[in-house]
Structure formats: structure tokens, C-alpha cells
N, C-alpha and C positions, 0 to 999 in steps of 0.2 A: 701616376699622373706623368711622372718624368718620362716614362716610356712612350706615352702618348705624344709628347714634344720631340723626343729623339728619333723615334721609329715608327709612329703611327700617323693618324690622320692630320695631326697638327705639325709634322715634321719640318713645314715651311719656317717654322718658328725656331728651330734648333740653334740658330745664330745667337740667340738671346741667352747669355749665361745664367744659371740658376733658375730657369723658368720651368715650372710644371704647370700642366693644364689638361684639360679635356676638351675636344672638339665633338660636336654632336649635331643631329638633325632631327626634324620632325616635319614631315611634309616638305613644303618649300622654304621652312624656317631653318635657320642655322644659328648656332651660338658657340662660344669659347668661354670656360671658365679658367681662370689661371691665377697664379701668384708667383711673385718673384721677390726676394727679400722681405720686407714688411708690407708690401703692396698686394692687395688681392683686388681683382677685377673681374667683369663679366662683359661680354660684348653679345648683343642678341641683334639679329638682323631678319626681319619678317620679309616673306616673299623674296628671299635672295635670289639673284639672277646667276648665281654661280655656286658651285659646291664647297668653296672654300672661303666665301665672303667673309665670314666672321674671323676666320684666321687671319686673312689679309688685314682686317680692320684691327685686329689685336697686334699685328706687326707694326702697323702705322702708329698705334698708341704707345707701344713700347720703344718704338725709335724716338719719338718726341720726348718721351720720359727721359730717355738716356742723354738727352742734349743737355749742355750746362746752362743754368739760367742766364738770361739775357740782361 
């Protein structure tokens, strides 16, 4: 799963330290399952309009998660 993030289809996410995950697709649907530290999560996008839509949504989630509390 680490290789999928570092060198594979989810390499867009390699800037997030400690992240491991799998990006996959079925038809027009996309998903990404991942974990970092003690957080496990899944992103599912039905009828995605881009091949990496779930990976980009995971990036947004992780970016917000890394922000300090307000």
C-alpha cells in the first residue's frame, strides 16, 4: 500500500508523510482507501469525471486534517 502511494496510481499523495493506501476504479466509479497514523479512511466517488478524482479528494481531506485546530 505504501508503494501505491509512493510510485503507483496514488502518487499524487506522496507528499503526505506516513500515508499508505490503494487507489482503484470500477467502470466510472473511483475510490481510495488509506491510513496514516491512527486514522483509516475511504473516499468513494460515483460516476467520477476524472481518473484521479478520489485521490484528489483524499488529498483535500488529508490537507484539512493536517491543519491545526482553530
